[in-house]
GUZALUM-499572 format. One line per field, with one value per atom (N, C-alpha, C): x, y, z. Coordinates in pm, whole numbers. Layout:
// residues N
X: (X / ...);
Y: (Y / ...);
Z: (Z / ...);
//
This chain:
// residues 240
X: (1028 / 1057 / 1144 / 1257 / 1348 / 1306 / 1262 / 1214 / 1327 / 1361 / 1476 / 1442 / 1526 / 1521 / 1655 / 1655 / 1776 / 1793 / 1910 / 1935 / 2063 / 2047 / 2160 / 2120 / 2209 / 2172 / 2176 / 2225 / 2228 / 2112 / 2013 / 1895 / 1927 / 2021 / 2048 / 2099 / 2189 / 2242 / 2133 / 2046 / 1936 / 1840 / 1806 / 1712 / 1774 / 1902 / 1968 / 1973 / 2015 / 2024 / 1886 / 1786 / 1650 / 1603 / 1631 / 1593 / 1667 / 1794 / 1871 / 1819 / 1781 / 1727 / 1592 / 1505 / 1371 / 1373 / 1482 / 1494 / 1514 / 1549 / 1569 / 1434 / 1399 / 1268 / 1243 / 1347 / 1330 / 1340 / 1345 / 1366 / 1255 / 1212 / 1117 / 1171 / 1189 / 1230 / 1104 / 1094 / 973 / 984 / 1103 / 1117 / 1257 / 1268 / 1399 / 1408 / 1533 / 1554 / 1688 / 1707 / 1829 / 1911 / 1865 / 1934 / 1914 / 1990 / 1973 / 1837 / 1788 / 1656 / 1549 / 1560 / 1464 / 1482 / 1606 / 1632 / 1564 / 1575 / 1513 / 1362 / 1304 / 1160 / 1118 / 1195 / 1164 / 1173 / 1273 / 1288 / 1169 / 1126 / 1013 / 882 / 866 / 739 / 725 / 833 / 823 / 885 / 967 / 1035 / 1094 / 1182 / 1238 / 1333 / 1371 / 1469 / 1611 / 1634 / 1769 / 1767 / 1882 / 1896 / 2026 / 2019 / 2138 / 2168 / 2283 / 2314 / 2441 / 2432 / 2552 / 2622 / 2755 / 2827 / 2832 / 2868 / 2880 / 2747 / 2677 / 2546 / 2548 / 2663 / 2672 / 2748 / 2805 / 2883 / 2796 / 2851 / 2783 / 2667 / 2638 / 2527 / 2580 / 2499 / 2542 / 2573 / 2679 / 2712 / 2636 / 2657 / 2583 / 2608 / 2720 / 2750 / 2663 / 2606 / 2527 / 2409 / 2345 / 2227 / 2265 / 2385 / 2428 / 2456 / 2502 / 2527 / 2397 / 2294 / 2170 / 2067 / 2076 / 1971 / 2004 / 1906 / 1928 / 1836 / 1764 / 1671 / 1744 / 1686 / 1754 / 1746 / 1799 / 1804 / 1944 / 1954 / 2085 / 2115 / 2243 / 2284 / 2392 / 2380 / 2483 / 2526 / 2655 / 2704 / 2734 / 2697 / 2722 / 2794 / 2919 / 3000 / 3103 / 3155 / 3261 / 3399 / 3405 / 3533 / 3557 / 3674 / 3705 / 3762 / 3800 / 3875 / 3789 / 3656 / 3571 / 3530 / 3582 / 3534 / 3557 / 3677 / 3707 / 3613 / 3594 / 3503 / 3361 / 3319 / 3183 / 3159 / 3253 / 3235 / 3250 / 3330 / 3339 / 3206 / 3127 / 2995 / 2887 / 2925 / 2829 / 2760 / 2816 / 2754 / 2750 / 2642 / 2629 / 2719 / 2743 / 2827 / 2869 / 2959 / 3016 / 3034 / 2956 / 2958 / 3022 / 3104 / 3168 / 3092 / 3075 / 3013 / 3116 / 3074 / 2940 / 2917 / 2800 / 2769 / 2751 / 2824 / 2811 / 2698 / 2618 / 2505 / 2545 / 2657 / 2701 / 2735 / 2797 / 2834 / 2710 / 2611 / 2486 / 2414 / 2419 / 2355 / 2413 / 2545 / 2607 / 2566 / 2555 / 2511 / 2368 / 2281 / 2142 / 2136 / 2214 / 2219 / 2261 / 2358 / 2404 / 2294 / 2222 / 2111 / 2001 / 1972 / 1867 / 1907 / 2034 / 2082 / 2068 / 2108 / 2097 / 1951 / 1863 / 1720 / 1667 / 1705 / 1660 / 1709 / 1835 / 1890 / 1817 / 1783 / 1712 / 1573 / 1505 / 1368 / 1365 / 1472 / 1477 / 1469 / 1517 / 1515 / 1398 / 1312 / 1196 / 1079 / 985 / 869 / 781 / 712 / 619 / 490 / 401 / 277 / 166 / 188 / 78 / 17 / 98 / 47 / 38 / 73 / 72 / -68 / -101 / -232 / -215 / -319 / -321 / -454 / -450 / -571 / -627 / -759 / -826 / -951 / -991 / -1111 / -1225 / -1335 / -1452 / -1575 / -1649 / -1772 / -1748 / -1636 / -1608 / -1553 / -1536 / -1484 / -1352 / -1265 / -1136 / -1149 / -1108 / -1104 / -960 / -931 / -797 / -802 / -724 / -721 / -587 / -590 / -468 / -421 / -291 / -241 / -265 / -265 / -289 / -436 / -523 / -662 / -679 / -576 / -584 / -533 / -618 / -578 / -518 / -577 / -532 / -573 / -488 / -518 / -523 / -633 / -653 / -685 / -605 / -622 / -748 / -822 / -937 / -931 / -846 / -828 / -763 / -828 / -777 / -814 / -878 / -923 / -850 / -860 / -806 / -913 / -937 / -1032 / -953 / -989 / -923 / -1004 / -946 / -1011 / -964 / -1057 / -1023 / -1037 / -963 / -963 / -1096 / -1180 / -1312 / -1418 / -1374 / -1465 / -1520 / -1499 / -1551 / -1460 / -1516 / -1440 / -1466 / -1362 / -1375 / -1311 / -1384 / -1330 / -1279 / -1149 / -1084 / -1035 / -1056 / -1011 / -862 / -782 / -636 / -575 / -476 / -412 / -333 / -319 / -245 / -100 / -40 / 98 / 115 / 12 / 19 / 21 / -62 / -59 / 79 / 137 / 266 / 373 / 369 / 467 / 447 / 320 / 290 / 314 / 292 / 302 / 427 / 527 / 651 / 676 / 622 / 643 / 665 / 748 / 779 / 655 / 556 / 437 / 354 / 364 / 283 / 364 / 322 / 399 / 322 / 382 / 318 / 354 / 255 / 282 / 248 / 179 / 147 / 118 / 88 / 56 / -70 / -158 / -289 / -314 / -220 / -248 / -130 / -161 / -69 / -138 / -70 / -130 / -55 / -128 / -67 / -28 / 100 / 147 / 114 / 98 / 67 / -75 / -158 / -295 / -312 / -203 / -212 / -241 / -347 / -384 / -350 / -350 / -318 / -282 / -195 / -159 / -173 / -260 / -283 / -226 / -142 / -77 / -155 / -151 / -209 / -103 / -134 / -36 / 5 / -78 / -48 / 44 / 91 / 181 / 113 / -23 / -96 / -111 / -152 / -173 / -303 / -370 / -488 / -447 / -447 / -400 / -520 / -537 / -647 / -600 / -672 / -638 / -742 / -698 / -788 / -905 / -1026 / -1145 / -1202 / -1138 / -1185 / -1258 / -1375 / -1454 / -1400 / -1332 / -1278 / -1126 / -1053 / -907 / -870 / -750 / -698 / -620 / -658 / -590 / -480 / -359 / -247 / -174 / -118 / -49 / 95 / 166 / 302 / 397 / 389 / 480 / 456 / 329 / 296 / 337 / 320 / 360 / 510 / 588 / 733 / 772 / 703 / 733 / 700 / 591 / 555 / 656 / 703 / 806 / 936 / 972 / 1095 / 1086 / 968 / 950 / 964 / 899 / 897 / 1038 / 1125 / 1263 / 1344 / 1293 / 1364 / 1342);
Y: (-920 / -848 / -727 / -716 / -602 / -493 / -378 / -268 / -167 / -135 / -50 / 63 / 168 / 271 / 272 / 322 / 330 / 475 / 534 / 674 / 683 / 730 / 746 / 851 / 944 / 1051 / 1006 / 885 / 832 / 735 / 769 / 682 / 538 / 511 / 370 / 291 / 352 / 284 / 262 / 360 / 350 / 238 / 233 / 129 / -10 / -22 / -154 / -205 / -122 / -167 / -199 / -122 / -151 / -287 / -316 / -448 / -560 / -540 / -643 / -668 / -561 / -576 / -645 / -603 / -661 / -808 / -851 / -992 / -1083 / -1025 / -1102 / -1120 / -1244 / -1273 / -1196 / -1164 / -1102 / -950 / -891 / -747 / -683 / -564 / -484 / -341 / -289 / -150 / -64 / 18 / 96 / 237 / 276 / 409 / 431 / 520 / 555 / 707 / 758 / 901 / 933 / 1062 / 1105 / 1204 / 1239 / 1340 / 1314 / 1389 / 1375 / 1428 / 1532 / 1584 / 1477 / 1407 / 1301 / 1184 / 1155 / 1047 / 1077 / 1200 / 1236 / 1223 / 1264 / 1251 / 1105 / 1020 / 877 / 814 / 854 / 802 / 841 / 965 / 1012 / 948 / 928 / 877 / 726 / 652 / 506 / 437 / 509 / 449 / 312 / 304 / 175 / 118 / -7 / -69 / -27 / 2 / 33 / 119 / 182 / 265 / 231 / 217 / 203 / 342 / 400 / 538 / 548 / 624 / 662 / 772 / 778 / 882 / 1010 / 999 / 1116 / 1141 / 1248 / 1278 / 1400 / 1425 / 1535 / 1653 / 1732 / 1848 / 1947 / 1992 / 2093 / 2042 / 1911 / 1855 / 1782 / 1775 / 1701 / 1556 / 1503 / 1363 / 1272 / 1141 / 1044 / 1054 / 1112 / 1123 / 1228 / 1319 / 1428 / 1374 / 1268 / 1216 / 1146 / 1089 / 1027 / 1131 / 1246 / 1353 / 1410 / 1412 / 1478 / 1383 / 1255 / 1161 / 1086 / 1075 / 1004 / 884 / 849 / 737 / 605 / 496 / 366 / 296 / 361 / 298 / 245 / 139 / 91 / 151 / 178 / 238 / 152 / 134 / 69 / 169 / 201 / 292 / 215 / 275 / 216 / 321 / 294 / 396 / 333 / 414 / 368 / 391 / 449 / 486 / 407 / 343 / 261 / 341 / 466 / 540 / 600 / 578 / 630 / 521 / 401 / 289 / 309 / 352 / 369 / 471 / 582 / 685 / 633 / 551 / 498 / 411 / 321 / 234 / 311 / 417 / 504 / 570 / 593 / 654 / 549 / 424 / 321 / 254 / 266 / 201 / 49 / -13 / -158 / -230 / -165 / -227 / -120 / -161 / -68 / -144 / -108 / -180 / -95 / -159 / -90 / -118 / -12 / -27 / -79 / -160 / -219 / -325 / -323 / -413 / -556 / -648 / -789 / -853 / -938 / -1001 / -1072 / -1144 / -1217 / -1121 / -1010 / -911 / -843 / -815 / -758 / -856 / -983 / -1087 / -1085 / -1072 / -1068 / -943 / -831 / -707 / -721 / -781 / -802 / -894 / -1002 / -1094 / -1020 / -931 / -854 / -762 / -700 / -613 / -691 / -810 / -892 / -930 / -966 / -1000 / -879 / -762 / -640 / -609 / -633 / -610 / -704 / -830 / -926 / -886 / -846 / -807 / -686 / -590 / -471 / -507 / -593 / -629 / -720 / -793 / -884 / -808 / -683 / -605 / -507 / -510 / -423 / -491 / -413 / -473 / -544 / -649 / -720 / -644 / -700 / -630 / -657 / -749 / -794 / -682 / -587 / -481 / -347 / -344 / -220 / -189 / -60 / -17 / 82 / 91 / 189 / 262 / 393 / 474 / 487 / 469 / 488 / 573 / 646 / 729 / 658 / 637 / 572 / 652 / 701 / 778 / 895 / 964 / 1082 / 1055 / 927 / 891 / 817 / 828 / 759 / 626 / 519 / 387 / 341 / 265 / 212 / 60 / 8 / -136 / -193 / -308 / -383 / -440 / -434 / -485 / -634 / -708 / -852 / -884 / -780 / -800 / -789 / -739 / -717 / -840 / -898 / -1014 / -970 / -866 / -824 / -680 / -610 / -477 / -485 / -434 / -450 / -315 / -277 / -148 / -146 / -35 / -11 / 135 / 164 / 302 / 386 / 497 / 584 / 535 / 419 / 363 / 232 / 188 / 58 / -16 / -141 / -224 / -305 / -286 / -353 / -477 / -595 / -721 / -762 / -775 / -808 / -958 / -1008 / -1151 / -1199 / -1108 / -1149 / -1143 / -1130 / -1137 / -1004 / -898 / -766 / -699 / -612 / -534 / -386 / -303 / -158 / -93 / -4 / 70 / 204 / 229 / 347 / 437 / 567 / 664 / 692 / 593 / 603 / 504 / 549 / 460 / 349 / 236 / 124 / 164 / 246 / 289 / 366 / 442 / 515 / 418 / 314 / 212 / 147 / 119 / 52 / 135 / 266 / 354 / 357 / 361 / 374 / 246 / 131 / 2 / -69 / -79 / -147 / -263 / -379 / -499 / -617 / -708 / -824 / -905 / -909 / -990 / -940 / -811 / -753 / -750 / -827 / -850 / -801 / -710 / -665 / -763 / -839 / -943 / -898 / -785 / -733 / -584 / -521 / -378 / -349 / -447 / -421 / -493 / -576 / -657 / -658 / -634 / -660 / -761 / -871 / -969 / -972 / -1008 / -1029 / -1176 / -1203 / -1341 / -1423 / -1357 / -1432 / -1487 / -1443 / -1493 / -1601 / -1640 / -1745 / -1880 / -1944 / -2075 / -2188 / -2161 / -2264 / -2200 / -2268 / -2226 / -2347 / -2333 / -2443 / -2405 / -2490 / -2465 / -2533 / -2472 / -2540 / -2554 / -2630 / -2662 / -2540 / -2437 / -2318 / -2220 / -2252 / -2163 / -2068 / -2066 / -1980 / -2047 / -1966 / -2018 / -1963 / -2044 / -2000 / -1990 / -1867 / -1842 / -1819 / -1905 / -1892 / -1813 / -1704 / -1617 / -1631 / -1618 / -1634 / -1534 / -1587 / -1503 / -1471 / -1518 / -1489 / -1611 / -1587 / -1699 / -1755 / -1670 / -1714 / -1696 / -1791 / -1775 / -1664 / -1611 / -1509 / -1580 / -1560 / -1623 / -1529 / -1575 / -1491 / -1557 / -1472 / -1520 / -1559 / -1587 / -1639 / -1540 / -1411 / -1312 / -1296 / -1284 / -1272 / -1398 / -1514 / -1639 / -1643 / -1592 / -1588 / -1496 / -1382 / -1289 / -1350 / -1424 / -1488 / -1596 / -1670 / -1772 / -1706 / -1595 / -1524 / -1473 / -1422 / -1378 / -1495 / -1608 / -1722 / -1778 / -1763 / -1810 / -1716 / -1591 / -1495 / -1524);
Z: (122 / -1 / 31 / -39 / -23 / -120 / -68 / -150 / -167 / -293 / -318 / -415 / -413 / -516 / -588 / -711 / -793 / -837 / -807 / -842 / -924 / -1049 / -1140 / -1243 / -1274 / -1367 / -1513 / -1540 / -1676 / -1696 / -1779 / -1796 / -1834 / -1929 / -1961 / -1841 / -1763 / -1645 / -1542 / -1527 / -1430 / -1470 / -1598 / -1645 / -1631 / -1666 / -1661 / -1518 / -1424 / -1285 / -1229 / -1269 / -1224 / -1273 / -1400 / -1454 / -1382 / -1355 / -1287 / -1146 / -1077 / -942 / -944 / -1035 / -1043 / -1084 / -1147 / -1187 / -1066 / -954 / -831 / -762 / -727 / -667 / -538 / -464 / -333 / -336 / -457 / -469 / -552 / -509 / -585 / -593 / -714 / -732 / -723 / -619 / -596 / -654 / -703 / -761 / -815 / -913 / -969 / -978 / -975 / -984 / -1046 / -1077 / -1144 / -1063 / -943 / -864 / -715 / -632 / -489 / -444 / -510 / -475 / -499 / -612 / -641 / -545 / -507 / -411 / -278 / -231 / -104 / -111 / -224 / -241 / -241 / -309 / -313 / -175 / -97 / 39 / 126 / 113 / 193 / 149 / 19 / -35 / -16 / -45 / -47 / 75 / 151 / 266 / 231 / 133 / 91 / 195 / 175 / 264 / 228 / 101 / 57 / -69 / -95 / -215 / -285 / -418 / -501 / -557 / -519 / -554 / -638 / -746 / -819 / -739 / -744 / -672 / -754 / -880 / -966 / -1036 / -995 / -1051 / -1142 / -1204 / -1299 / -1244 / -1333 / -1293 / -1215 / -1101 / -1023 / -940 / -945 / -868 / -745 / -636 / -518 / -552 / -492 / -518 / -422 / -440 / -361 / -212 / -172 / -30 / 38 / -40 / 18 / 97 / 47 / 115 / 244 / 250 / 375 / 481 / 440 / 537 / 590 / 504 / 542 / 601 / 571 / 607 / 735 / 825 / 951 / 964 / 858 / 863 / 842 / 889 / 884 / 749 / 646 / 515 / 490 / 411 / 366 / 230 / 206 / 79 / 14 / -117 / -196 / -303 / -308 / -410 / -537 / -650 / -781 / -864 / -901 / -965 / -1058 / -1148 / -1238 / -1178 / -1060 / -1000 / -870 / -862 / -745 / -630 / -653 / -551 / -440 / -444 / -337 / -237 / -254 / -174 / -25 / 13 / 156 / 218 / 147 / 197 / 209 / 113 / 114 / 237 / 265 / 381 / 512 / 511 / 629 / 658 / 552 / 568 / 599 / 614 / 650 / 533 / 413 / 297 / 317 / 268 / 280 / 180 / 63 / -39 / -140 / -230 / -327 / -458 / -560 / -687 / -796 / -878 / -990 / -1119 / -1200 / -1331 / -1431 / -1527 / -1541 / -1433 / -1376 / -1264 / -1316 / -1256 / -1293 / -1213 / -1276 / -1206 / -1077 / -1080 / -961 / -847 / -883 / -780 / -723 / -808 / -760 / -669 / -704 / -622 / -480 / -469 / -336 / -259 / -329 / -264 / -211 / -292 / -250 / -130 / -132 / -18 / 109 / 94 / 210 / 262 / 170 / 211 / 282 / 233 / 294 / 436 / 457 / 591 / 684 / 636 / 719 / 750 / 653 / 675 / 783 / 777 / 879 / 1017 / 1025 / 1154 / 1211 / 1123 / 1170 / 1218 / 1144 / 1183 / 1305 / 1327 / 1442 / 1573 / 1572 / 1696 / 1698 / 1595 / 1591 / 1659 / 1715 / 1780 / 1680 / 1722 / 1636 / 1618 / 1538 / 1507 / 1607 / 1704 / 1789 / 1872 / 1920 / 2005 / 1934 / 1805 / 1732 / 1681 / 1677 / 1629 / 1514 / 1432 / 1325 / 1329 / 1305 / 1307 / 1166 / 1152 / 1023 / 1045 / 942 / 949 / 877 / 948 / 892 / 931 / 831 / 854 / 950 / 932 / 1012 / 1149 / 1186 / 1318 / 1302 / 1400 / 1399 / 1472 / 1406 / 1468 / 1478 / 1584 / 1605 / 1592 / 1496 / 1471 / 1514 / 1581 / 1604 / 1472 / 1446 / 1319 / 1303 / 1415 / 1402 / 1378 / 1374 / 1334 / 1182 / 1115 / 971 / 897 / 813 / 733 / 600 / 540 / 408 / 382 / 307 / 256 / 105 / 45 / -98 / -162 / -262 / -327 / -413 / -405 / -492 / -535 / -634 / -680 / -571 / -535 / -430 / -291 / -284 / -156 / -128 / -4 / 36 / 115 / 76 / 150 / 254 / 380 / 491 / 527 / 510 / 545 / 684 / 777 / 915 / 941 / 1039 / 1068 / 1122 / 1168 / 1217 / 1107 / 981 / 868 / 821 / 895 / 858 / 756 / 673 / 575 / 596 / 579 / 592 / 471 / 404 / 290 / 341 / 323 / 379 / 267 / 282 / 183 / 202 / 165 / 176 / 78 / 3 / -95 / -24 / -95 / -39 / -9 / -96 / -74 / 55 / 96 / 222 / 340 / 332 / 437 / 444 / 327 / 323 / 392 / 372 / 436 / 586 / 630 / 772 / 850 / 786 / 855 / 809 / 895 / 858 / 954 / 920 / 1000 / 906 / 950 / 867 / 834 / 925 / 901 / 784 / 753 / 646 / 517 / 419 / 297 / 175 / 98 / -27 / -137 / -181 / -280 / -421 / -435 / -567 / -555 / -667 / -665 / -585 / -575 / -515 / -383 / -336 / -217 / -121 / 5 / 117 / 206 / 239 / 329 / 462 / 566 / 697 / 704 / 690 / 679 / 803 / 918 / 1040 / 1039 / 942 / 933 / 828 / 760 / 658 / 724 / 679 / 733 / 637 / 507 / 409 / 277 / 201 / 67 / -25 / -124 / -217 / -353 / -409 / -538 / -650 / -769 / -884 / -992 / -1095 / -1198 / -1280 / -1281 / -1359 / -1291 / -1171 / -1099 / -1005 / -1006 / -914 / -778 / -680 / -546 / -489 / -409 / -335 / -189 / -137 / 0 / 90 / 190 / 285 / 406 / 436 / 548 / 659 / 781 / 896 / 889 / 902 / 904 / 768 / 659 / 524 / 467 / 410 / 359 / 228 / 150 / 23 / 22 / -39 / -48 / -145 / -129 / -219 / -330 / -455 / -568 / -615 / -614 / -656 / -772 / -859 / -978 / -951 / -1059 / -1047 / -980 / -1021 / -964 / -815 / -774 / -632 / -557 / -620 / -556 / -534 / -631 / -614 / -499 / -490 / -382 / -246 / -240 / -115 / -78 / -177 / -150 / -105 / -171 / -133 / 9 / 46 / 184 / 282 / 252 / 344 / 365 / 262 / 278 / 364 / 379 / 463 / 608);
//
């Protein structure tokens, strides 16, 4: 799943591009903003894979290039603007793509494909989850879990229930979104607002006529039933 943010100071343009991105099975818009300050906050909070940025963010406000000058994190950026004359500068700054308004669906599709390829290349050189550990606080003590011991993370309000491959469950006082920011591995896939699964623990997927799926994870006595949207996200991930 390609997680993106959309930054544009014009609400109609921001909403339209967000809808177009969310219509793609392999894309999830995790946040939107109207300024560079909001863009920086979104990057820090959600750690997305990519950002769609307008260049002109209003008179007297920092333009889209400001974040490229200030940011050193490995995010991809796509500029979205009504002006063609900034393209050379955008690619000189390492932009993944440059879209002209009004954005055509076919052109956006090519930009998303390019982002997905760049995401795969980046993850291909990243370490796997087998030797990685995560620290959690349980009953006042810190425990260290191997990521490959985690079958699923499930949101429960301000808490997250950690399902382990050996059948044990741990309720942790930490939101699911915090786990998502801390754990960045291809094996861990957020398929819905409330569930992240460790794809390496999938043992079987059973489809039904209604479009739902029953996903059996290693060490879990009951399969996870997911709806059509989550099933599409899982299929989009598997094609990656």
